[in-house]
MDTraj code that builds the backbone (N, CA, C; nanometers):
import mdtraj as md
import numpy as np

residues = "GLY GLY LYS GLY PRO SER LYS THR PRO LEU GLU LYS ASN SER PHE TYR THR THR ALA GLN TRP VAL GLY LYS PHE TYR HIS ASN HIS ASP PHE ILE LEU PHE ILE PHE LEU GLY ILE LEU SER ILE ILE PHE LEU ILE SER LEU VAL MET ASP GLY LEU GLY GLY ARG PRO PHE GLY ASN THR ILE GLN ASN LEU TRP ASN ALA LEU LEU PRO LEU PRO".split()
xyz = np.array([
    [0.0822, -0.1213, 0.0000],
    [0.0000, 0.0000, 0.0000],
    [0.0851, 0.1255, 0.0000],
    [0.0266, 0.2359, -0.0441],
    [0.1006, 0.3621, -0.0481],
    [0.1040, 0.4277, 0.0886],
    [0.2144, 0.4946, 0.1157],
    [0.2282, 0.5609, 0.2458],
    [0.1719, 0.7036, 0.2387],
    [0.0753, 0.7348, 0.3240],
    [0.0195, 0.8695, 0.3310],
    [-0.0711, 0.8989, 0.2135],
    [-0.1422, 1.0105, 0.2190],
    [-0.2313, 1.0495, 0.1089],
    [-0.1502, 1.0975, -0.0111],
    [-0.1788, 1.0389, -0.1282],
    [-0.1046, 1.0787, -0.2479],
    [-0.1693, 1.2024, -0.3087],
    [-0.0873, 1.2998, -0.3445],
    [-0.1405, 1.4236, -0.4028],
    [-0.1710, 1.4009, -0.5504],
    [-0.2821, 1.4550, -0.5953],
    [-0.3167, 1.4465, -0.7368],
    [-0.2449, 1.5597, -0.8102],
    [-0.2192, 1.5421, -0.9397],
    [-0.1521, 1.6472, -1.0177],
    [-0.2278, 1.7799, -1.0120],
    [-0.3613, 1.7737, -1.0050],
    [-0.4427, 1.8949, -1.0022],
    [-0.4110, 1.9782, -0.8780],
    [-0.4033, 1.9118, -0.7617],
    [-0.3734, 1.9812, -0.6367],
    [-0.2370, 2.0490, -0.6453],
    [-0.1385, 1.9739, -0.6938],
    [-0.0034, 2.0281, -0.7064],
    [-0.0046, 2.1499, -0.7979],
    [-0.0795, 2.1395, -0.9078],
    [-0.0832, 2.2467, -1.0063],
    [-0.1460, 2.3731, -0.9476],
    [-0.2569, 2.3575, -0.8757],
    [-0.3243, 2.4743, -0.8185],
    [-0.2360, 2.5386, -0.7119],
    [-0.1645, 2.4561, -0.6366],
    [-0.0733, 2.5091, -0.5352],
    [0.0378, 2.5890, -0.6022],
    [0.0899, 2.5349, -0.7115],
    [0.1978, 2.6003, -0.7859],
    [0.1509, 2.7342, -0.8415],
    [0.0291, 2.7349, -0.8971],
    [-0.0273, 2.8582, -0.9532],
    [-0.0461, 2.9628, -0.8435],
    [-0.0982, 2.9191, -0.7289],
    [-0.1192, 3.0102, -0.6160],
    [0.0137, 3.0672, -0.5686],
    [0.1150, 2.9810, -0.5586],
    [0.2475, 3.0248, -0.5151],
    [0.3033, 3.1294, -0.6113],
    [0.2839, 3.1061, -0.7410],
    [0.3304, 3.2020, -0.8419],
    [0.2587, 3.3354, -0.8255],
    [0.1260, 3.3294, -0.8058],
    [0.0451, 3.4505, -0.7914],
    [0.0896, 3.5302, -0.6689],
    [0.1103, 3.4587, -0.5583],
    [0.1548, 3.5230, -0.4339],
    [0.2910, 3.5885, -0.4561],
    [0.3792, 3.5182, -0.5265],
    [0.5114, 3.5726, -0.5562],
    [0.5024, 3.7001, -0.6366],
    [0.4174, 3.6990, -0.7384],
    [0.3982, 3.8179, -0.8224],
    [0.3411, 3.9319, -0.7399],
    [0.2417, 3.9006, -0.6567],
    [0.1773, 4.0028, -0.5748],
    [0.2785, 4.0681, -0.4818],
    [0.3614, 3.9864, -0.4164],
    [0.4602, 4.0412, -0.3235],
    [0.5628, 4.1260, -0.3966],
    [0.6018, 4.0830, -0.5161],
    [0.6987, 4.1595, -0.5952],
    [0.6403, 4.2962, -0.6291],
    [0.5165, 4.2983, -0.6778],
    [0.4499, 4.4241, -0.7126],
    [0.4262, 4.5089, -0.5886],
    [0.3935, 4.4433, -0.4778],
    [0.3685, 4.5135, -0.3521],
    [0.4935, 4.5896, -0.3100],
    [0.6101, 4.5248, -0.3188],
    [0.7370, 4.5902, -0.2848],
    [0.7597, 4.7105, -0.3748],
    [0.7296, 4.6946, -0.5029],
    [0.7507, 4.8008, -0.6015],
    [0.6611, 4.9207, -0.5700],
    [0.5336, 4.8927, -0.5418],
    [0.4369, 4.9981, -0.5092],
    [0.4784, 5.0685, -0.3801],
    [0.5219, 4.9898, -0.2807],
    [0.5657, 5.0455, -0.1532],
    [0.6859, 5.1370, -0.1738],
    [0.7783, 5.0944, -0.2602],
    [0.8981, 5.1732, -0.2901],
    [0.8595, 5.3076, -0.3517],
    [0.7678, 5.3042, -0.4486],
    [0.7217, 5.4274, -0.5142],
    [0.6519, 5.5175, -0.4117],
    [0.5674, 5.4575, -0.3290],
    [0.4937, 5.5329, -0.2278],
    [0.5893, 5.6034, -0.1319],
    [0.6914, 5.5298, -0.0842],
    [0.7895, 5.5882, 0.0071],
    [0.8695, 5.6973, -0.0624],
    [0.8997, 5.6766, -0.1906],
    [0.9731, 5.7771, -0.2680],
    [0.8947, 5.9065, -0.2786],
    [0.7658, 5.8948, -0.3132],
    [0.6793, 6.0126, -0.3247],
    [0.6680, 6.0818, -0.1890],
    [0.6523, 6.0018, -0.0844],
    [0.6387, 6.0558, 0.0503],
    [0.7630, 6.1351, 0.0903],
    [0.8815, 6.0811, 0.0602],
    [1.0059, 6.1492, 0.0969],
    [1.0244, 6.2777, 0.0165],
    [0.9807, 6.2771, -0.1108],
    [0.9899, 6.3975, -0.1945],
    [0.8994, 6.5070, -0.1363],
    [0.7769, 6.4698, -0.0988],
    [0.6837, 6.5658, -0.0380],
    [0.7442, 6.6214, 0.0907],
    [0.8048, 6.5327, 0.1689],
    [0.8663, 6.5733, 0.2953],
    [0.9800, 6.6725, 0.2707],
    [1.0657, 6.6424, 0.1715],
    [1.1776, 6.7315, 0.1387],
    [1.1272, 6.8674, 0.0911],
    [1.0269, 6.8668, 0.0036],
    [0.9705, 6.9925, -0.0478],
    [0.9152, 7.0759, 0.0678],
    [0.8476, 7.0104, 0.1606],
    [0.7900, 7.0834, 0.2742],
    [0.9002, 7.1424, 0.3618],
    [1.0121, 7.0696, 0.3777],
    [1.1246, 7.1225, 0.4556],
    [1.1851, 7.2440, 0.3866],
    [1.1979, 7.2377, 0.2537],
    [1.2513, 7.3508, 0.1766],
    [1.1582, 7.4712, 0.1909],
    [1.0277, 7.4454, 0.1826],
    [0.9292, 7.5529, 0.1977],
    [0.9406, 7.6167, 0.3358],
    [0.9597, 7.5333, 0.4379],
    [0.9769, 7.5850, 0.5739],
    [1.1025, 7.6704, 0.5819],
    [1.2109, 7.6225, 0.5195],
    [1.3379, 7.6951, 0.5222],
    [1.3268, 7.8300, 0.4536],
    [1.2612, 7.8312, 0.3364],
    [1.2465, 7.9557, 0.2604],
    [1.1498, 8.0506, 0.3298],
    [1.0495, 7.9952, 0.3955],
    [0.9483, 8.0776, 0.4616],
    [0.9924, 8.1262, 0.5987],
    [1.1093, 8.0798, 0.6442],
    [1.1595, 8.1218, 0.7737],
    [1.0843, 8.0582, 0.8898],
    [1.0039, 7.9556, 0.8602],
    [0.9308, 7.8866, 0.9663],
    [1.0198, 7.7770, 1.0239],
    [0.9884, 7.7304, 1.1429],
    [1.0659, 7.6185, 1.1988],
    [1.0499, 7.4943, 1.1119],
    [1.1570, 7.4161, 1.0981],
    [1.1536, 7.2955, 1.0149],
    [1.0482, 7.1988, 1.0667],
    [0.9733, 7.1424, 0.9714],
    [0.8695, 7.0461, 1.0077],
    [0.7342, 7.1102, 1.0322],
    [0.7283, 7.2426, 1.0171],
    [0.6023, 7.3138, 1.0433],
    [0.4950, 7.2760, 0.9417],
    [0.5333, 7.2711, 0.8124],
    [0.4386, 7.2364, 0.7065],
    [0.3882, 7.0937, 0.7251],
    [0.4810, 7.0019, 0.7560],
    [0.4429, 6.8621, 0.7786],
    [0.3450, 6.8545, 0.8955],
    [0.3723, 6.9299, 1.0006],
    [0.2839, 6.9305, 1.1176],
    [0.1440, 6.9767, 1.0788],
    [0.1369, 7.0814, 0.9957],
    [0.0075, 7.1329, 0.9493],
    [-0.0650, 7.0287, 0.8648],
    [0.0099, 6.9617, 0.7745],
    [-0.0483, 6.8565, 0.6907],
    [-0.1003, 6.7432, 0.7781],
    [-0.0186, 6.7033, 0.8744],
    [-0.0534, 6.5939, 0.9649],
    [-0.1820, 6.6278, 1.0392],
    [-0.1914, 6.7527, 1.0883],
    [-0.3107, 6.7969, 1.1608],
    [-0.4331, 6.7978, 1.0695],
    [-0.4115, 6.8337, 0.9418],
    [-0.5221, 6.8372, 0.8463],
    [-0.5712, 6.6956, 0.8145],
    [-0.4753, 6.6012, 0.8016],
    [-0.5111, 6.4631, 0.7678],
    [-0.5677, 6.3890, 0.8885],
    [-0.5068, 6.4104, 1.0040],
    [-0.5505, 6.3414, 1.1251],
    [-0.5952, 6.4436, 1.2286],
    [-0.7219, 6.4848, 1.2231],
    [-0.7696, 6.5831, 1.3216],
    [-0.7684, 6.5236, 1.4620],
    [-0.6745, 6.5709, 1.5417],
    [-0.6635, 6.5206, 1.6783],
    [-0.7454, 6.6088, 1.7715],
    [-0.8044, 6.5490, 1.8752],
    [-0.8871, 6.6268, 1.9690],
    [-0.8026, 6.7272, 2.0484],
])
top = md.Topology()
chain = top.add_chain()
for i, resn in enumerate(residues, 1):
    res = top.add_residue(resn, chain, resSeq=i)
    for name in ("N", "CA", "C"):
        top.add_atom(name, md.element.get_by_symbol(name[0]), res)
traj = md.Trajectory(xyz[None], top)
């Protein structure tokens, strides 16, 4: 007799397809995250430059943006 439950080719194939899909998703996820962080850092740098040129304390613009996005009590 055979030892343990034998896997059918269909099961193996669906697992392989799922693994490929997950791999692709994670790869794209990293790429999207990288772009998002890049855009975020550019916005942050621009706001620091604006603060510097405006003579305001550094991080003032970011603080205002943060307050606008997350209204704290």
